One Martini backbone bead per residue (centre of mass of N, CA, C, O) as a GRO file, in nm:
protein
   85
    1UNK     BB    1  -1.037  -1.359  -0.884
    2UNK     BB    2  -1.216  -1.184  -0.697
    3UNK     BB    3  -1.359  -0.882  -0.751
    4UNK     BB    4  -1.326  -0.769  -0.460
    5UNK     BB    5  -1.016  -0.804  -0.449
    6UNK     BB    6  -0.949  -0.631  -0.689
    7UNK     BB    7  -1.073  -0.374  -0.574
    8UNK     BB    8  -0.905  -0.362  -0.316
    9UNK     BB    9  -0.630  -0.342  -0.451
   10UNK     BB   10  -0.683  -0.082  -0.603
   11UNK     BB   11  -0.757   0.100  -0.354
   12UNK     BB   12  -0.488   0.062  -0.203
   13UNK     BB   13  -0.314   0.188  -0.415
   14UNK     BB   14  -0.461   0.460  -0.430
   15UNK     BB   15  -0.424   0.536  -0.130
   16UNK     BB   16  -0.114   0.539  -0.132
   17UNK     BB   17  -0.078   0.755  -0.344
   18UNK     BB   18  -0.244   0.977  -0.199
   19UNK     BB   19  -0.072   0.984   0.060
   20UNK     BB   20   0.191   1.063  -0.069
   21UNK     BB   21   0.099   1.333  -0.190
   22UNK     BB   22   0.010   1.457   0.083
   23UNK     BB   23   0.286   1.453   0.221
   24UNK     BB   24   0.440   1.618   0.014
   25UNK     BB   25   0.259   1.871   0.032
   26UNK     BB   26   0.304   1.924   0.344
   27UNK     BB   27   0.639   1.928   0.328
   28UNK     BB   28   0.735   2.137   0.119
   29UNK     BB   29   0.759   2.404   0.290
   30UNK     BB   30   0.979   2.291   0.478
   31UNK     BB   31   1.192   2.229   0.266
   32UNK     BB   32   1.224   2.515   0.156
   33UNK     BB   33   1.299   2.650   0.426
   34UNK     BB   34   1.549   2.480   0.486
   35UNK     BB   35   1.707   2.550   0.227
   36UNK     BB   36   1.707   2.858   0.281
   37UNK     BB   37   1.863   2.850   0.557
   38UNK     BB   38   2.114   2.658   0.458
   39UNK     BB   39   2.180   2.673   0.136
   40UNK     BB   40   2.080   2.412   0.008
   41UNK     BB   41   2.062   2.169  -0.200
   42UNK     BB   42   1.896   1.928  -0.337
   43UNK     BB   43   1.911   1.587  -0.258
   44UNK     BB   44   1.912   1.289  -0.367
   45UNK     BB   45   1.702   0.991  -0.272
   46UNK     BB   46   1.712   0.676  -0.382
   47UNK     BB   47   1.617   0.504  -0.122
   48UNK     BB   48   1.325   0.610  -0.087
   49UNK     BB   49   1.187   0.488  -0.330
   50UNK     BB   50   1.255   0.191  -0.274
   51UNK     BB   51   1.120   0.178   0.001
   52UNK     BB   52   0.833   0.238  -0.094
   53UNK     BB   53   0.814   0.007  -0.295
   54UNK     BB   54   0.861  -0.220  -0.083
   55UNK     BB   55   0.621  -0.147   0.098
   56UNK     BB   56   0.403  -0.191  -0.124
   57UNK     BB   57   0.475  -0.485  -0.183
   58UNK     BB   58   0.422  -0.590   0.101
   59UNK     BB   59   0.126  -0.505   0.112
   60UNK     BB   60   0.040  -0.678  -0.129
   61UNK     BB   61   0.122  -0.949  -0.010
   62UNK     BB   62  -0.051  -0.931   0.244
   63UNK     BB   63  -0.322  -0.902   0.098
   64UNK     BB   64  -0.305  -1.167  -0.060
   65UNK     BB   65  -0.276  -1.356   0.180
   66UNK     BB   66  -0.542  -1.277   0.319
   67UNK     BB   67  -0.724  -1.348   0.080
   68UNK     BB   68  -0.648  -1.645   0.062
   69UNK     BB   69  -0.731  -1.720   0.347
   70UNK     BB   70  -1.029  -1.637   0.319
   71UNK     BB   71  -1.093  -1.828   0.088
   72UNK     BB   72  -1.016  -2.091   0.232
   73UNK     BB   73  -1.216  -2.058   0.463
   74UNK     BB   74  -1.471  -2.047   0.295
   75UNK     BB   75  -1.438  -2.322   0.164
   76UNK     BB   76  -1.442  -2.492   0.420
   77UNK     BB   77  -1.718  -2.400   0.519
   78UNK     BB   78  -1.875  -2.484   0.269
   79UNK     BB   79  -1.803  -2.783   0.282
   80UNK     BB   80  -1.912  -2.834   0.568
   81UNK     BB   81  -2.200  -2.750   0.504
   82UNK     BB   82  -2.257  -2.956   0.272
   83UNK     BB   83  -2.193  -3.212   0.449
   84UNK     BB   84  -2.418  -3.156   0.674
   85UNK     BB   85  -2.669  -3.155   0.443
   0.00000   0.00000   0.00000
């Protein structure tokens, strides 16, 4: 795989992780206030983690598919260019 695509994949993963941490950090005060008002303990949501993981895997597959399409396109153009000269 081209180094640029490997770099892109790395930075997409890093951006998603950073966005997740940012959202959690922003929502934490609201969660604590809600728990304080309702008097409820925090309940684990196992489905949420799996949903995020599935979303990230779908994003990865989409990025890989787009990268493969771009590579194929570039190869076809390069072949056409070489054949025309």
